[in-house]
C-alpha positions as CSV (number, residue, x, y, z in Angstrom):
1,X,26.6,-8.9,-51.5
2,X,27.3,-5.4,-52.5
3,X,27.4,-6.1,-56.3
4,X,24.0,-4.7,-57.1
5,X,24.3,-1.9,-54.6
6,X,28.0,-0.7,-54.5
7,X,27.3,2.1,-52.1
8,X,26.2,-0.5,-49.5
9,X,29.1,-2.8,-49.9
10,X,29.1,-6.0,-48.0
11,X,27.0,-5.0,-45.0
12,X,24.1,-6.1,-42.9
13,X,20.6,-4.5,-43.5
14,X,18.0,-4.5,-40.8
15,X,14.5,-2.9,-40.4
16,X,13.9,-1.5,-36.9
17,X,10.2,-1.9,-35.7
18,X,10.2,1.0,-33.4
19,X,11.9,3.7,-35.4
20,X,10.9,2.2,-38.9
21,X,14.4,2.7,-40.2
22,X,16.3,0.4,-42.5
23,X,19.7,0.5,-41.1
24,X,23.1,-0.6,-42.7
25,X,25.5,-2.1,-40.3
26,X,29.2,-2.8,-41.0
27,X,30.7,-5.3,-38.7
28,X,34.4,-5.3,-37.8
29,X,36.5,-8.6,-37.6
30,X,35.7,-8.7,-33.9
31,X,31.9,-8.8,-34.8
32,X,31.2,-5.4,-33.2
33,X,29.4,-2.7,-35.2
34,X,31.9,-0.6,-36.9
35,X,29.5,1.7,-38.8
36,X,25.6,2.4,-38.5
37,X,23.8,4.4,-41.2
38,X,20.1,4.9,-41.9
39,X,19.5,3.8,-45.5
40,X,15.6,4.6,-45.8
41,X,13.1,5.8,-43.3
42,X,10.1,3.5,-43.8
43,X,11.1,-0.2,-43.2
44,X,9.2,-1.8,-40.5
45,X,8.9,-5.4,-41.3
46,X,11.3,-7.4,-43.5
47,X,14.1,-7.3,-46.0
48,X,14.5,-9.9,-48.7
49,X,17.0,-10.3,-51.6
50,X,16.0,-11.7,-55.1
51,X,18.2,-14.1,-56.8
52,X,19.6,-11.3,-59.1
53,X,20.5,-9.4,-56.0
54,X,17.6,-6.7,-55.9
55,X,16.7,-5.8,-52.4
56,X,13.0,-5.5,-51.4
57,X,11.7,-4.2,-48.1
58,X,8.2,-3.9,-46.5
59,X,6.1,-1.8,-44.1
60,X,2.7,-2.3,-43.0
61,X,1.1,-1.5,-46.3
62,X,3.4,-2.3,-49.1
63,X,6.6,-4.0,-50.4
64,X,9.1,-1.7,-52.0
65,X,12.3,-2.1,-54.2
66,X,15.4,-0.5,-53.0
67,X,16.8,1.6,-55.7
68,X,20.5,2.0,-56.1
69,X,21.3,5.3,-54.7
70,X,18.6,5.3,-52.1
């Protein structure tokens, strides 16, 4: 949900192993990618959402919290 991060809206976040980018994907009704943006440049492993909606992401050395506006 985009409640904690209004600029992200309801979108899919993914970490790319090769580029190490966290990307924000917006899917159209036909399930095709409508929009594709880089959110942060150092996300190579995983993304998780806490019960209060905070997004955490990780790389090989640490777990980071996504700050609204990143």
